[in-house]
ZALUMDO-638183 format. One record per residue: y, x, z of N, C-alpha, C, O, CB in turn. Coordinates in pm, whole numbers, plus 50000, padded with zeros to 5 digits. Atoms other than C-alpha are relative to their C-alpha. Glycine has a CB too. Layout:
<rs>
YXZYXZYXZYXZYXZ
...
</rs>
This chain:
<rs>
499794995849877965046605864657498845007650100497625006750090500444988750052
500944993849947963756627864915499384994850090499384983150131500285009350032
501145008949859961326624765187500745002150097501595011150092498275006350051
499404998049839962516621365548499485009550054498475015250013499804989350103
501244987049863961286646165820499234990650061498414997550122500925010650172
501105005249940959136619265963498745000749934497625002749982500234988150027
500835002350062957496614965681499175015149951497955016749952500604991249907
499984990350028957446647065574498715009350106497795016550069501455002550000
500644994949869955906657865936498754990349968497714996849967500944997450164
501605007449994952916630465890499315004349846498135002449815500134978950017
500704993450143952476646965516498925014950071497735018050067501705007649862
500384988349958951916677665671498865005150096498215015550101500935003250037
500954996949938949886668965938498654992349971497594994050032500434999450117
501335003150065947426649865744499335008049933498115008549946500034991149925
499974992750059947576674765517498805013950092497735017450043501535000749970
500354987349896946336704365788498934992050114498274997550201501705007550092
501525006749915943796681265969498754993849917497774988249966500434986050098
500965001350046941926676465681498925015249988499375026349960500464993249889
501084989550050938696699965639499044999449949498204992650008499595005850061
500645001650135936706703865334498505001550114498355010350198500455014349843
501264996049965932836695765448499405011249944499485015149827499244990949981
500764989950074930566724465462498384996650023497604995250117500435015750056
501905005750011927046714965363499215008150115499525019850134499015005749816
501094992449903924256725065646498354993149952497724985050021500444995950199
501535001850078920656721365398498784999650158498235009450208499605018949860
501124995349923918196710465681498794991649969499164982749893500314999850150
500745000550005914976700565669499184990850175498764995450280499955012349940
500195008049811914106669165977498504994949985497894992749880501334981550051
501325001049961910876661766121500484983650043501674981050056499345012750126
499755013149962910396620466225500954997650102501974990750094498914994450034
499644999149857911146627266597501645002950005502544996050051499085012450076
498314996349988914516645966553500994990649947501964985650003500385013149922
499255011850081915716622866271500374987950091501424982250062499024994249878
500545017849935915056589666500501345006850143502355000650175497234995850078
499655000549848916356608566850501755010450000502715009450077498315009650113
498624989650048919296637666693500554993149920501094982649957499805014449926
499544998750124920306635966365500974989249963502154989549930498945000549913
499185015350081920766595166272501315002150109502445000650064498894978850021
498875005849907922996595266627501505010749988502645006250002499294999850179
499074990450041925096629966548500645005049878501455014349882499625007750034
500074998450113925196628566167501565001949981502115012649954499224989549932
498815001650040928706613666131501435007650101502495011750054499984984749988
499644992249902930056628766477500035013349965501125018049997499274998050102
500234989250017929096661666371501085003949893501795013749913498665001549975
499595000250096930716657466051501894998650032502825005349986499134989249926
498634999150008933986644566181500775006950067501975006750041500434991050011
499624988049853934696670366485499885014149926500595023349966498554999950162
500404985650033933506700366297500135002849873500245014849847498685003550034
500114995250142933546698565915498395001449993498355009549900500915015449967
501204996350045929756701965887499204989450001498844981950092499495010050065
500835014850059927866677165699498455003649964498135012249883500794993449835
501624995750014923996678865706499534995749875500164986449825499004993450112
500195005250137922356673765382498415003050051497895012050116500845008649843
501405001549947918886662565419499245004149875499084997049777499604984550056
501164994550156916516684765155499364991649963499224989749843498825010950007
500925009350126914226657565107500044987549950499254982249871498804998450025
498965007850068916756630565064499514989850077500234981450023500104998449834
500525009949937915136604065285500944993450087501204981550069498955004050062
499705003549866917006602065619499184993650068499504986150161500984993950012
501275009449897913526588765746499255010950076498685008050181498624989749895
500704992249903912046619565871498685006049881497994998749809499454988850154
501244995250066909416642265693498695003750104498734998350215500425013349917
501184998349925905776656465840500625016650040501375023649971498294997449901
499814991249986905926685266042499725012649933500475022249948499814998850073
500594988750084904306709465838501275002349851501825012449809498114993949941
498895000350113906736699765542501395008050026502105013449941500414984749977
498874997149939909436710065762499935014750054500845017450132500264989950104
500294987749995908376744965801499545006749905499605019049910499395001650076
499844993550134907456750865452501415002549992501835014049980499504991549877
498805003850094910786739865356501115014250100501935019850027500634977250016
499834986949922912056770365635499775010049913500385015349820499115001950119
501094990250077909766791065521500225006149833500045017949805498574990549995
499994995850150910366791965114501824997249977502374999049869498724987949884
498514996350037914306788865165500774987649983502004987649991500125008649864
499835011950064914446752365058501254997350139502384993450112498374988749972
499305002749868916136748565413500845011350113500425021450170498914994250072
499324988049913918786766065615498934998850155498325008450202502124995850036
500655002049869917066752465943498714986449972498594977449889501394995350125
501055013149991914056729866026500044992450128500494999550218498465004549987
499555004949892914216704366303498284992350023497794985649932501604990049979
501385006049992910476692566445500104997350146500834999850242498655009849950
500195006949832908996674866718498565003250085497624995650106500024981149987
500704994249897907026695766941500185017949973500745025349891498344993749994
499514981149910906896733867119499445004649873498734998149797498945008950195
500474994550114906396759166861498735008050037498355015349945501065008149935
501554996249989903026771266995499034993349928498164998749861499524998650128
500385013250050901846738966889500334996649840499594990249764500764989750091
499395001350143903646738366564499305011149923498845009349810501705001849995
500664991350064902256768066481498264998949961497825001249848500325010550078
500945002350024898766760766533499534983049932498414978049920499585004950111
500405010950085898836728966356500245003549796499485002649700501114985850068
499804989750127900016744766034498345010249972497765011649864501605012950054
501454992650010896586766766104498934992450001497764995449977499715009050104
501335010650001894736736466140499694994749871498584991949826500204987050091
500005004750066896076724665866499925008449823500115004149709500844993050057
500404993950103895256751865640501315014749931501175025049866499704986049898
498964997850073898776761365561500425012950052499965016850160500984989250003
499874985350001900336797465531501664999949974502334997449874498965008649871
499144998750027903416804465685500585015549962500315024750038500394993550078
500114985850030904746836865489500815006550098500245016650139500435003849860
498674996349886907786845465743499594995950135500554992250204501534991049968
500495005949863906196835266050500655009450105501615004750165498274999750017
499314987949928907206867866254501514998649990502005000350102499575014349934
498935001050017910676863066139500614984250060501834982550061500095003749863
499115009649929911376828166312499964998050118499074998550203499954989449963
499455002649852913556819666576500004985249990499964978349888501605006850041
499625016149938913996784866762500605001550075501055012150118499144990650053
499255001949860915626766867039499554983650013499334976549914502005003749997
499945013149977915156733667186501084995250025501954998750105499334996650081
498665006849981917466708167112500234987150035501234980550008500655000749901
499755011849933916416677967310498694993650018497795001850038500984991349927
501045007049988913766653967340499264989149962499994979349982500044999150064
500485010450095911656629667169499224993450136498484999750211498965005749842
500245010849891911016597867424498444994049937498974986449855501494986450006
500345004550016907866585567326499104984450020498294982150110500105007149988
500725013849939906486550867344498564992849960498254997549850500964989349972
501005001950023903146533267319500294988049954501294981549985499175002450086
499615017850097903106500667111499144995649979498255003049938500654997649857
501365006450024900636476767080500644984849926501804981149913498954997950170
499975015050062899866439166901500774992450165500844995750283497884992649944
499365006949854901756412867122498894994850069498914994550192501124986849981
500915007949927898706395267196498795008350106497995001850173499294991649884
500684986849897896846425967405500054990750115499104983550149501035017350030
500125009049878897956408167702500105009150149499635004750254498444991849988
499914990749922898866440467919501785002549991502315000749882498935012049953
498424996749938902906449468064499525012250062500615016350100500844987950124
500064990749969901576479668194498915011149983497735007749988500274997350082
501495000349993899356505168163500195018750057501015027250024498974994849813
499784984249960898566540168357499505011449912499335011149791499335002750132
500034992550103897836569368249498785002049997498395008649901500765010549996
501895001450030893876566168298499604986249891498634985949815498994995450190
500635008750101893896532868106500265006349857499425003749772500594984850010
499454993850121895876554167802498845008449969498055006649876501425008050017
501394990250004893276581567851498904994649930498364999649832499395003150143
501625010050058890296556667775500664992349879499754991449796499174984950143
499775004350069892046540067546500505004749849500134998649749500434994950061
500434990850076893046566267313498745009049944498595013749831500555004650032
500804992550024890176583567340498784993849934497854998949872499825006250106
501655012650050887556553567250499665002250114498465003050090498465003549865
501115005049909886196552867584500154986450044499104980850075499885008150120
500035014250042887606517167598499934995349877500485002149789500944994550038
500405009250103886646494167344500704990149970501104985349864498974995350018
499555018150002887956462367474501045000850038501335011750087499304988150090
498615000049879891426452667631499384999250130499415008550210501184985549991
500555008849897889716432367885499225009750120498585005150214498904988949922
500704993849910888466462468068501125010250042500765021350080498625005549947
499124990649982891996478368123501204984350037502404987050052500235013449844
499475004849925893256441468247500304988349875500354976049887501015008950082
499645012650111894076425167897498964993049929497834993849976500835004949886
500855009049983892396400867715498965005449886499075016249829500624985449990
501304996750109889046399867472500195002149860499854996549756499034989149994
499734990150133890236422667236499705009349947500385018449994500725003849986
500144987550016888686450767035501145010350013502305006250017499495000549892
498604991349985890996480167069500015006649847498985011349800499965014050146
499944993150137892056493566722500975009350015501935004650075500324991149879
499574986549980893596527666727500974998849832500474995049726498415013850023
498824999450129896516529466442500945009650029501685006750123500904986149975
499504984549988898176567466419500864993649879500504984049812498785016449975
499864998050101900506570866180500085019749930500035028450018501124990549996
500714990150012899966603765997501185014750007500975026849999499114997249863
499024988650022903576620266004500264999850205501065007550259501784994449858
499804996949839903336615066436498785007750047498585009450167500144985650096
501234997449905899866630966462500415012150043499665018250119498485000449939
499824985649913901846663966550499994999250167499645007250253501565006749959
500135005649880902186645466841498974998750124499214995950241500184991249969
501345002749976898286645066908499675008550092499045005250192499155000549891
500484985849875897906680667100501034991950120500414987650217500755023349944
499445001249901900556669767320499524987650138499654987550261501214998849938
500725015249926898806633367438498705007750063498485007950184499404984349862
501124993749916895496654167477500455007650111499915004250216499175008849921
499274989849885897316679167709499804989750099498874987150176501795005849980
499535005749866899016656667915499574989050050499764985850167501204997950005
500275013649957897496623267898498585002150001498215000050117500564987649909
501175003650067894146624167777498885011550139497805009250193500115005449787
501144987749869892766658968055499195008549870498085013649888498214987450146
500704990950069891946677167728498894993849897498375000149806499425008850100
500915008150111889686650367544500695000349865501905001149844499754983550041
499215002750159890246647067171500084982450036499634974050115498725005549809
499075020150031892176610967055499254997549910498955006949835501944996149930
501055005450071889806589466869500685003549858501825002949812499624983450036
500065001650159889076595766519499284985749909499604981649798499125013149956
501215006150069886216570766442500544986249986500894980650090498515000850085
499495015449984887396534766324501245004350008501674993150034499514989850130
498344995149950891256550566382500264994849805499544996049707500405025250077
499375003950127893646535066082501075008550036501705010050140500344983949964
498224990950019896556559565946500814993649873500594991849754499825020849948
498755002450135899606548365769500685014349972500525025650019501504987650053
498974989450034902086567965618501105004150064501465015650090500464997949902
498654996349960905196562065752499964990450156498964984150189501344994849865
499685006449878906766546566114499824990949965498834985750016501075000850065
499355011250038907856519165953498894991949963498724981150019501035001949896
501785006250024904216508765805499025001250126498054993950145499095010249871
501154999349871902496521266145500374985550094499504978650148500285017350118
499735010049922904496494366323499794986549965499664978450057501085001450029
500615008850105903596466766026498784992250055498394981250094499575008649876
501685004149949900196473366099499644996150084498684988450091499155007050013
500425004349859900396470966460500074986050009499104979850055500855005850111
499485011249971902216438866452499034989349890498974977049892501735001149979
501035009450071899786424766215498305000650019497434995049952500265002649852
501745000949991896186435366383499535000150165499275009250243499195015849913
500375002549858895356420866698499065008650042498135013049974499534987050027
500594988249959894256445366969499835017049964499035026049985499104995949997
499514985650034896266473966809500605005850085501135000150181500805001549900
499344994949892897546502066974500765013449914500395016149800498865003750137
499764990150074899556532566878501155008250043501275004950161500114995749880
499044994249957902346553266945501345003249866501135004849746499285012450068
498665000950089906236555766787500845007750083500735005250203500674984649970
498234997549944909736575566891500294988050060500204977449999501335002749871
498975012649914911376551767147501134994549892501384983049854501055008050159
498915004850091913976550066925499894987649899500674978649868500305010849922
500455009250109911836532766668499474985450027499304977649934498955006849935
500605008349983910446506366852500654987750006501544986350090499415002950081
499485009950037911146469366700499214989650098498334992050180499924998749848
499895011949907910986436566861498274991049949497594983650020501844989049955
501425002050024907596429566655498985002250037498034994450021499745002149936
501444994549879905076447166865500765002150174501925000750215499185021749932
500075003149839904726449467256500275017050005499955025949926498204991750087
500064983149971905866483767450499624996950155500384993550246501775011249972
499905001349841904156481667766499915007950039499305017249987499354993950072
499644987749992905396502668014499255010450043498065008550017500875000150057
501204988249992903696536468128500875014450016501945017149960498885000549836
499034984949966904896572868254500595001849874500264997549763499095015850047
499044993650117907646590168058499215012249969498675020550042501695004250047
500594990250069906376610267796501085007449899501704999149831498814993849928
499284992350054908486636967620500075010449932500505018150018500395001350047
500464989250023907976665967411501435006749941502525001049937498674999149911
498634989950045910556692567275500134999549875499205003349804499975015550030
499574999550115912666686266961500725016750033501375021850124500984985549956
499574984750003913176723066842501104999149850501254989549776498325012849978
499284994550138915606740366547499465008649970499535016450066501305004049992
500454989950063913996764066366500685004749902501224998549811498984998249964
499294994350147915336789966149499375014849973498915021850063501915001850013
500374990450053914386817965938501145014350006502145015149934499664994249871
499164993150023915936849966027501034998450123500574996250235500404997349871
499355000849912919236848966214500884987350012501064980349912500535010450000
499525015750022921226817066337501765005149932502725010849985500004988050199
498545000149996924216816766145501244994650043501094985850128500174999549933
499175009049916927806805666230500184986849965501044980350025501205004650013
500425019750042927006768566080499054998150134499304990850231498684995349798
501065003749865923906770966331500274996050091500274984850141499365007950058
498715001249849925886781066620500554994750027500794996150146500885005150035
498915010549999928216755066585499384986650014499924977050070500865000449870
500445011150010925606730766514499334994750150499304984050211499115000849884
501044998649911923336741466774501394996450201501044992850313498995022149952
498974996949891926976744067038500054981050025499934974950131501815010949934
499485013249972927776705966939498734987450045499064976450092500844995949856
501235006949945924116689767020500025003250130499674993550197498685003749940
500114996849896924366708367336501264993850060501024985750150499755013150006
498855006049929928116698167437500194986249994500634979550087501155005449959
499125012850032928706665167241498864988650038498994977450087500614999049817
501245011450020924806652367205500044991150081499964979750035498645004250012
500325010549883924646634567552500894992349955500264981949937500145003350159
499185010750028927396614267449500034991649908500774981949893500895002749996
500525011850064925486600867186498634994849969498054989349876500475000349900
501205007849950922646592067325498925010049936498005005049870499904982649942
501094990649982920546628167299499654999550109500564997450189500175012349975
500354997849899918576631167563499155016349981498395020349892499274987050045
500294991549955918006663267725498805009250060499055020250108500554997850037
</rs>
């Protein structure tokens, strides 16, 4: 028995609307992973046929130095980081890492990372001024009672993958003072940072706003947001151009901050 005209029409429509996914190999740092790619990954593939492949295979995000090296050596077609370009280059230099094709790198801002200060729930503060934050993060204040909180020692706990945020905080919040290093505890990931802060009375650190959990306190403070940028080696390919256009035009619909 032959197919009806209606059945043939439906079959034709389903066939012509199916687009083979086109892989795009990206290396993605924690902040753009949380703020952009975890939000647009599925609609990007559904609406454009571009399937993002995380070259590091975790979908959790990696450090900014790893991202730039992945782009430099060709492992990734593009990389996304959570800091402005000049700070990114300085960060690589401070770590003694050479980017062989630095002069060929091009970048574009694709969003903003909203950063949230997090503390142990027992510190007893619900709001922190910029002055309070500067004193806490620099080590000038060593007890929470000095900023209106409980009588608890201040314990700074930072994530290694988020230390690229340090230059931004030192410039915007600390007025050029360095962030405290003496006695600071460092964790490898955002989840382990949150776990450490929730288990340590007096602890303070920072995470991407999208990563905050109910296990920690999130006091109100001034808005802090650094640029999220996409970097490529050489020219923007048609796939990259389609990705950039999607983030710009459709990203806000999925919660991407500009």
